[in-house]
Backbone as JSON Lines, residues from 0, in Angstrom:
{"i":0,"aa":"M","n":[-70.12,-5.41,-13.94],"ca":[-69.19,-4.57,-13.26],"c":[-68.05,-4.25,-14.16]}
{"i":1,"aa":"S","n":[-67.72,-3.05,-14.1],"ca":[-66.67,-2.54,-14.97],"c":[-65.32,-2.7,-14.3]}
{"i":2,"aa":"A","n":[-64.26,-2.94,-15.09],"ca":[-62.9,-3.15,-14.57],"c":[-62.12,-1.85,-14.53]}
{"i":3,"aa":"S","n":[-62.69,-0.78,-14.95],"ca":[-61.95,0.48,-14.95],"c":[-61.84,1.01,-13.54]}
{"i":4,"aa":"P","n":[-60.71,1.67,-13.22],"ca":[-60.49,2.18,-11.86],"c":[-61.44,3.32,-11.58]}
{"i":5,"aa":"S","n":[-61.76,3.47,-10.33],"ca":[-62.63,4.57,-9.93],"c":[-61.84,5.86,-9.91]}
{"i":6,"aa":"R","n":[-62.55,6.96,-9.73],"ca":[-61.9,8.28,-9.73],"c":[-60.93,8.43,-8.56]}
{"i":7,"aa":"S","n":[-61.22,7.8,-7.44],"ca":[-60.35,7.95,-6.27],"c":[-59.03,7.21,-6.46]}
{"i":8,"aa":"E","n":[-59.0,6.17,-7.29],"ca":[-57.77,5.41,-7.52],"c":[-56.87,6.08,-8.56]}
{"i":9,"aa":"R","n":[-57.39,6.88,-9.45],"ca":[-56.6,7.49,-10.52],"c":[-55.52,8.43,-9.99]}
{"i":10,"aa":"P","n":[-55.74,9.31,-9.02],"ca":[-54.66,10.15,-8.52],"c":[-53.53,9.34,-7.9]}
{"i":11,"aa":"N","n":[-53.85,8.24,-7.25],"ca":[-52.81,7.39,-6.66],"c":[-51.93,6.78,-7.75]}
{"i":12,"aa":"L","n":[-52.52,6.4,-8.86],"ca":[-51.73,5.84,-9.95],"c":[-50.82,6.89,-10.55]}
{"i":13,"aa":"S","n":[-51.29,8.09,-10.74],"ca":[-50.43,9.12,-11.32],"c":[-49.33,9.52,-10.35]}
{"i":14,"aa":"A","n":[-49.6,9.53,-9.05],"ca":[-48.57,9.82,-8.06],"c":[-47.53,8.71,-8.05]}
{"i":15,"aa":"A","n":[-47.98,7.46,-8.13],"ca":[-47.05,6.33,-8.17],"c":[-46.23,6.37,-9.45]}
{"i":16,"aa":"D","n":[-46.87,6.74,-10.56],"ca":[-46.15,6.83,-11.82],"c":[-45.08,7.92,-11.77]}
{"i":17,"aa":"S","n":[-45.41,9.05,-11.19],"ca":[-44.42,10.14,-11.12],"c":[-43.28,9.77,-10.17]}
{"i":18,"aa":"Q","n":[-43.59,9.05,-9.08],"ca":[-42.54,8.62,-8.15],"c":[-41.64,7.59,-8.84]}
{"i":19,"aa":"T","n":[-42.23,6.68,-9.6],"ca":[-41.46,5.68,-10.34],"c":[-40.56,6.34,-11.37]}
{"i":20,"aa":"A","n":[-41.1,7.36,-12.05],"ca":[-40.31,8.08,-13.04],"c":[-39.16,8.82,-12.38]}
{"i":21,"aa":"A","n":[-39.4,9.41,-11.21],"ca":[-38.33,10.11,-10.48],"c":[-37.24,9.14,-10.06]}
{"i":22,"aa":"L","n":[-37.65,7.98,-9.55],"ca":[-36.67,6.97,-9.15],"c":[-35.88,6.45,-10.35]}
{"i":23,"aa":"Q","n":[-36.55,6.25,-11.45],"ca":[-35.86,5.78,-12.66],"c":[-34.86,6.8,-13.15]}
{"i":24,"aa":"S","n":[-35.22,8.09,-13.09],"ca":[-34.28,9.12,-13.53],"c":[-33.06,9.17,-12.59]}
{"i":25,"aa":"E","n":[-33.28,8.94,-11.3],"ca":[-32.16,8.9,-10.34],"c":[-31.26,7.71,-10.63]}
{"i":26,"aa":"I","n":[-31.85,6.57,-10.95],"ca":[-31.07,5.38,-11.3],"c":[-30.26,5.65,-12.57]}
{"i":27,"aa":"D","n":[-30.87,6.27,-13.53],"ca":[-30.16,6.59,-14.77],"c":[-29.0,7.55,-14.51]}
{"i":28,"aa":"R","n":[-29.22,8.53,-13.65],"ca":[-28.17,9.5,-13.32],"c":[-26.99,8.78,-12.64]}
{"i":29,"aa":"L","n":[-27.31,7.91,-11.7],"ca":[-26.25,7.18,-10.99],"c":[-25.5,6.24,-11.92]}
{"i":30,"aa":"R","n":[-26.2,5.62,-12.83],"ca":[-25.54,4.72,-13.78],"c":[-24.61,5.49,-14.71]}
{"i":31,"aa":"R","n":[-24.99,6.71,-15.06],"ca":[-24.09,7.53,-15.89],"c":[-22.81,7.86,-15.11]}
{"i":32,"aa":"L","n":[-22.93,8.04,-13.81],"ca":[-21.76,8.35,-12.99],"c":[-20.84,7.15,-12.82]}
{"i":33,"aa":"V","n":[-21.41,5.98,-12.56],"ca":[-20.6,4.82,-12.21],"c":[-20.47,3.85,-13.37]}
{"i":34,"aa":"G","n":[-21.53,3.54,-14.02],"ca":[-21.48,2.58,-15.11],"c":[-22.87,2.07,-15.42]}
{"i":35,"aa":"P","n":[-23.01,1.4,-16.52],"ca":[-24.34,1.02,-16.97],"c":[-24.94,-0.2,-16.27]}
{"i":36,"aa":"T","n":[-24.13,-1.02,-15.58],"ca":[-24.67,-2.25,-15.0],"c":[-24.26,-2.37,-13.55]}
{"i":37,"aa":"E","n":[-24.88,-3.32,-12.86],"ca":[-24.52,-3.59,-11.47],"c":[-23.11,-4.16,-11.39]}
{"i":38,"aa":"D","n":[-22.64,-4.79,-12.47],"ca":[-21.27,-5.3,-12.5],"c":[-20.26,-4.18,-12.34]}
{"i":39,"aa":"S","n":[-20.6,-3.0,-12.85],"ca":[-19.7,-1.87,-12.71],"c":[-19.51,-1.5,-11.25]}
{"i":40,"aa":"Y","n":[-20.59,-1.57,-10.46],"ca":[-20.47,-1.3,-9.03],"c":[-19.56,-2.33,-8.37]}
{"i":41,"aa":"E","n":[-19.74,-3.58,-8.75],"ca":[-18.92,-4.65,-8.17],"c":[-17.46,-4.5,-8.58]}
{"i":42,"aa":"K","n":[-17.21,-4.16,-9.83],"ca":[-15.84,-3.95,-10.29],"c":[-15.19,-2.78,-9.57]}
{"i":43,"aa":"L","n":[-15.97,-1.72,-9.37],"ca":[-15.45,-0.56,-8.64],"c":[-15.1,-0.94,-7.2]}
{"i":44,"aa":"R","n":[-15.96,-1.72,-6.57],"ca":[-15.7,-2.15,-5.2],"c":[-14.45,-3.03,-5.15]}
{"i":45,"aa":"L","n":[-14.32,-3.92,-6.12],"ca":[-13.13,-4.77,-6.17],"c":[-11.86,-3.95,-6.43]}
{"i":46,"aa":"D","n":[-11.96,-2.93,-7.26],"ca":[-10.82,-2.05,-7.5],"c":[-10.4,-1.34,-6.22]}
{"i":47,"aa":"V","n":[-11.38,-0.87,-5.46],"ca":[-11.08,-0.19,-4.19],"c":[-10.42,-1.16,-3.22]}
{"i":48,"aa":"L","n":[-10.96,-2.36,-3.11],"ca":[-10.36,-3.36,-2.22],"c":[-8.96,-3.75,-2.67]}
{"i":49,"aa":"G","n":[-8.78,-3.87,-3.99],"ca":[-7.45,-4.2,-4.51],"c":[-6.45,-3.09,-4.22]}
{"i":50,"aa":"A","n":[-6.88,-1.84,-4.39],"ca":[-5.99,-0.7,-4.11],"c":[-5.65,-0.66,-2.62]}
{"i":51,"aa":"R","n":[-6.63,-0.97,-1.78],"ca":[-6.37,-1.0,-0.33],"c":[-5.35,-2.08,0.0]}
{"i":52,"aa":"D","n":[-5.48,-3.25,-0.62],"ca":[-4.53,-4.34,-0.36],"c":[-3.13,-3.97,-0.82]}
{"i":53,"aa":"V","n":[-3.03,-3.32,-1.96],"ca":[-1.72,-2.89,-2.46],"c":[-1.11,-1.87,-1.5]}
{"i":54,"aa":"A","n":[-1.92,-0.93,-1.0],"ca":[-1.41,0.07,-0.06],"c":[-0.95,-0.59,1.24]}
{"i":55,"aa":"L","n":[-1.71,-1.57,1.72],"ca":[-1.32,-2.26,2.96],"c":[-0.01,-3.03,2.77]}
{"i":56,"aa":"S","n":[0.13,-3.7,1.64],"ca":[1.37,-4.44,1.41],"c":[2.55,-3.5,1.21]}
{"i":57,"aa":"A","n":[2.31,-2.33,0.61],"ca":[3.38,-1.34,0.46],"c":[3.81,-0.8,1.82]}
{"i":58,"aa":"E","n":[2.83,-0.57,2.71],"ca":[3.17,-0.12,4.07],"c":[3.95,-1.19,4.82]}
{"i":59,"aa":"A","n":[3.57,-2.45,4.64],"ca":[4.3,-3.54,5.3],"c":[5.73,-3.62,4.77]}
{"i":60,"aa":"E","n":[5.9,-3.48,3.48],"ca":[7.25,-3.5,2.89],"c":[8.06,-2.32,3.38]}
{"i":61,"aa":"L","n":[7.42,-1.16,3.51],"ca":[8.11,0.02,4.03],"c":[8.6,-0.23,5.45]}
{"i":62,"aa":"G","n":[7.76,-0.84,6.27],"ca":[8.17,-1.17,7.64],"c":[9.33,-2.14,7.65]}
{"i":63,"aa":"R","n":[9.29,-3.15,6.78],"ca":[10.4,-4.1,6.7],"c":[11.69,-3.42,6.29]}
{"i":64,"aa":"L","n":[11.59,-2.52,5.31],"ca":[12.78,-1.81,4.85],"c":[13.32,-0.86,5.91]}
{"i":65,"aa":"R","n":[12.44,-0.22,6.68],"ca":[12.9,0.64,7.77],"c":[13.67,-0.18,8.8]}
{"i":66,"aa":"G","n":[13.16,-1.36,9.11],"ca":[13.87,-2.25,10.03],"c":[15.22,-2.65,9.49]}
{"i":67,"aa":"E","n":[15.29,-2.92,8.2],"ca":[16.56,-3.28,7.57],"c":[17.55,-2.12,7.63]}
{"i":68,"aa":"V","n":[17.07,-0.91,7.4],"ca":[17.95,0.27,7.48],"c":[18.49,0.43,8.9]}
{"i":69,"aa":"I","n":[17.64,0.24,9.89],"ca":[18.09,0.36,11.29],"c":[19.13,-0.71,11.59]}
{"i":70,"aa":"R","n":[18.89,-1.95,11.12],"ca":[19.85,-3.03,11.35],"c":[21.19,-2.72,10.7]}
{"i":71,"aa":"L","n":[21.16,-2.23,9.47],"ca":[22.41,-1.92,8.77],"c":[23.13,-0.73,9.41]}
{"i":72,"aa":"T","n":[22.39,0.26,9.86],"ca":[22.99,1.41,10.53],"c":[23.68,0.97,11.81]}
{"i":73,"aa":"T","n":[23.01,0.11,12.57],"ca":[23.6,-0.41,13.8],"c":[24.86,-1.22,13.5]}
{"i":74,"aa":"H","n":[24.79,-2.03,12.47],"ca":[25.95,-2.84,12.08],"c":[27.12,-1.96,11.64]}
{"i":75,"aa":"A","n":[26.83,-0.92,10.87],"ca":[27.89,0.0,10.43],"c":[28.53,0.72,11.61]}
{"i":76,"aa":"A","n":[27.72,1.14,12.58],"ca":[28.27,1.8,13.78],"c":[29.16,0.84,14.56]}
{"i":77,"aa":"R","n":[28.73,-0.41,14.68],"ca":[29.53,-1.42,15.38],"c":[30.86,-1.65,14.65]}
{"i":78,"aa":"L","n":[30.81,-1.74,13.33],"ca":[32.04,-1.93,12.55],"c":[32.99,-0.75,12.71]}
{"i":79,"aa":"E","n":[32.44,0.45,12.7],"ca":[33.27,1.64,12.86],"c":[33.92,1.66,14.25]}
{"i":80,"aa":"R","n":[33.15,1.32,15.28],"ca":[33.69,1.26,16.64],"c":[34.8,0.21,16.73]}
{"i":81,"aa":"D","n":[34.57,-0.97,16.13],"ca":[35.58,-2.02,16.17],"c":[36.83,-1.62,15.4]}
{"i":82,"aa":"H","n":[36.66,-0.9,14.3],"ca":[37.8,-0.44,13.51],"c":[38.66,0.53,14.34]}
{"i":83,"aa":"V","n":[38.02,1.45,15.03],"ca":[38.75,2.41,15.88],"c":[39.5,1.66,16.97]}
{"i":84,"aa":"W","n":[38.84,0.69,17.63],"ca":[39.5,-0.08,18.68],"c":[40.69,-0.86,18.14]}
{"i":85,"aa":"F","n":[40.51,-1.51,16.98],"ca":[41.59,-2.29,16.39],"c":[42.77,-1.4,16.02]}
{"i":86,"aa":"R","n":[42.51,-0.25,15.42],"ca":[43.57,0.67,15.05],"c":[44.34,1.14,16.29]}
{"i":87,"aa":"E","n":[43.61,1.45,17.36],"ca":[44.28,1.87,18.6],"c":[45.15,0.75,19.17]}
{"i":88,"aa":"Q","n":[44.66,-0.48,19.1],"ca":[45.44,-1.62,19.59],"c":[46.71,-1.8,18.77]}
{"i":89,"aa":"V","n":[46.6,-1.71,17.45],"ca":[47.77,-1.87,16.59],"c":[48.78,-0.76,16.85]}
{"i":90,"aa":"L","n":[48.31,0.48,16.92],"ca":[49.22,1.59,17.18],"c":[49.88,1.47,18.55]}
{"i":91,"aa":"R","n":[49.15,1.04,19.55],"ca":[49.73,0.87,20.89],"c":[50.82,-0.2,20.87]}
{"i":92,"aa":"R","n":[50.54,-1.3,20.19],"ca":[51.52,-2.39,20.14],"c":[52.75,-1.99,19.32]}
{"i":93,"aa":"I","n":[52.56,-1.26,18.25],"ca":[53.7,-0.76,17.47],"c":[54.54,0.17,18.33]}
{"i":94,"aa":"S","n":[53.86,1.03,19.08],"ca":[54.58,1.95,19.96],"c":[55.38,1.18,21.02]}
{"i":95,"aa":"E","n":[54.76,0.17,21.61],"ca":[55.47,-0.65,22.6],"c":[56.66,-1.36,21.96]}
{"i":96,"aa":"L","n":[56.45,-1.9,20.77],"ca":[57.53,-2.59,20.07],"c":[58.66,-1.63,19.75]}
{"i":97,"aa":"R","n":[58.34,-0.42,19.32],"ca":[59.35,0.57,19.0],"c":[60.16,0.93,20.25]}
{"i":98,"aa":"S","n":[59.45,1.11,21.36],"ca":[60.18,1.45,22.59],"c":[61.08,0.29,23.03]}
{"i":99,"aa":"R","n":[60.65,-0.94,22.83],"ca":[61.48,-2.1,23.16],"c":[62.7,-2.16,22.24]}
{"i":100,"aa":"V","n":[62.48,-1.9,20.95],"ca":[63.6,-1.92,20.01],"c":[64.61,-0.83,20.37]}
{"i":101,"aa":"L","n":[64.11,0.37,20.71],"ca":[65.02,1.45,21.09],"c":[65.77,1.1,22.37]}
{"i":102,"aa":"S","n":[65.08,0.49,23.31],"ca":[65.75,0.08,24.55],"c":[66.8,-0.98,24.24]}
{"i":103,"aa":"L","n":[66.49,-1.9,23.37],"ca":[67.44,-2.94,22.99],"c":[68.64,-2.32,22.29]}
{"i":104,"aa":"R","n":[68.41,-1.33,21.44],"ca":[69.53,-0.66,20.76],"c":[70.43,0.05,21.77]}
{"i":105,"aa":"K","n":[69.83,0.69,22.74],"ca":[70.63,1.38,23.76],"c":[71.49,0.37,24.52]}
{"i":106,"aa":"V","n":[70.88,-0.75,24.86],"ca":[71.63,-1.79,25.58],"c":[72.76,-2.32,24.7]}
{"i":107,"aa":"L","n":[72.46,-2.57,23.41],"ca":[73.49,-3.07,22.5],"c":[74.59,-2.04,22.31]}
{"i":108,"aa":"D","n":[74.22,-0.77,22.16],"ca":[75.22,0.29,22.02],"c":[76.11,0.37,23.25]}
{"i":109,"aa":"R","n":[75.58,0.25,24.4],"ca":[76.36,0.29,25.63],"c":[77.31,-0.9,25.71]}
{"i":110,"aa":"L","n":[76.78,-2.04,25.32],"ca":[77.63,-3.23,25.38],"c":[78.76,-3.16,24.36]}
{"i":111,"aa":"I","n":[78.46,-2.63,23.18],"ca":[79.47,-2.54,22.13],"c":[80.52,-1.51,22.51]}
{"i":112,"aa":"H","n":[80.19,-0.41,23.08],"ca":[81.11,0.68,23.35],"c":[81.86,0.49,24.66]}
{"i":113,"aa":"R","n":[81.74,-0.53,25.35],"ca":[82.47,-0.76,26.59],"c":[83.81,-1.28,26.33]}
């Protein structure tokens, strides 16, 4: 018995060979796009994950800074309000003191001129 393939098996081998060649050419094309080894795919995936982590931490920092800006804005508004209140209190008390001094002067003038 001969070990050579029969005529019916030969077309299947050539079809399988052409399919293998097509798949190999596709693999070669993809490797040219991404890199020559499977490590390149893994490195690319790690780069994407690393970039995502950096973006997430940047967004978290942005949120923290926005909160800090709101806190400082609120604090500045409170300080401005307190400053206005304090100034009004000082001016009111100075005005009261001035009116008391003027009243005292009038009383002293009356007493002196009698």
